[in-house]
N, C-alpha and C positions, 0 to 999 in steps of 0.2 A: 469516473468511478471514484468512490471514496474508499480509501483503505484506512480502517479505524481500529483503535484499541480503547477499551473502556474498563474502568475499575469502579467498584462500589465500596472498596475498603476505605474506611474513614481515617483521616481526612483524604477524600478522593483527589483533591487538587495536588496532592503529592506526586501524582502521575506526571504532571507538567514539570515539576522540579526534578523528577527522575530522568526526564528527557532533556533536562537543562534548559527549560524554557518556561516563561511565565504564561500560565494558561489564559490570561486575560487579553492576549493580543496575537495577531498574525505574525508568523516568523518566516523569514527567508534564510535558508542555510546554504552557504557556498560549499559545493562538493566537487570532486575531481571531474565529474561528468556534467556539471551544470549547477542548477539551483534546485533545492527542494522547498516546497511551501507547506508549512505545517500550521494548522489552526485548531482551535478547541471549540467545537459547536456546543459543547455542554461542559460547564465547569462549576461545580458546587462542592460543598464539603461531603455530600453523600454520593455524588456520581460525577465522573469526569471522563470525557472522550477526547482523544487526540486523533486528528484526521490528516491524511495526505491526499491531495487531489491528483488523479491520474487520468489520462485519456487512453482508453483501451484500443489497441490495434486488432485486426482480425486474428482469430485463433488458428491453431494448426493441430492436426493429429499426426503424430510421428511414431515410428517404430522405436522400441526401447533402446535399440543400438544406435539410433540416429542422434548424435550429440551436437549437431549443428545449431540446434535451438539454444544451447548453452554458451555459444560463442559470443563475445562482446560485439555489440553493434552500435553504430552512431544513430540508428533509427529507433531505439528503445532504451529505456532506463531501468526497466524492471522485467524480469521473466518469472512467471509462475508456472510450475510444472507439476502434474499429478498423473496418477494411473487412470487409464480409460479402457473399458467402461467403468464408471464410478462405483458401481455395485460389486465389482469383482473382489473376492476374498483372496484368491491365489494371485500369483504374479499376472498382471493384466497384459494383454497383447499389444496395447498401444499406449501412447502418452499424450495427454491433453496439455497444450501449451498456450499460454496467454502472454502477449507482449503488451507493455504499457509505457506511456510517456508521461512525464510530469507536465501539468499545465499551470499557468499562472492564474491564481484566483483573483477575482475582483471583489470589491466590498460586498456586492450583492450575490455572489456565486455560491455561497454556502448557507446552510440552514442556520437559523438563529437558535 
């Protein structure tokens, strides 16, 4: 899975500098739980996208009171949590949880 953020505010490559990285190259950042790999599949003055590569683990549906999904785990680096069913306007009866791990990109593993 690619987790991305894009801007079209000119000059768009300022996004890379806001993230303290040069958009023209792959970056590996040391974090307390391992390494993150950030790259820029698109970097021009008019449009810039920063991307983080993740491997998604199986999802879970949990009760709103079940906080175990929010506990740190050596098996995942990122937890995304939202209400389920997705179309609910009022407080939803379940929570949709996605766990993900960073993966190491290779030179050919991301779009040009």
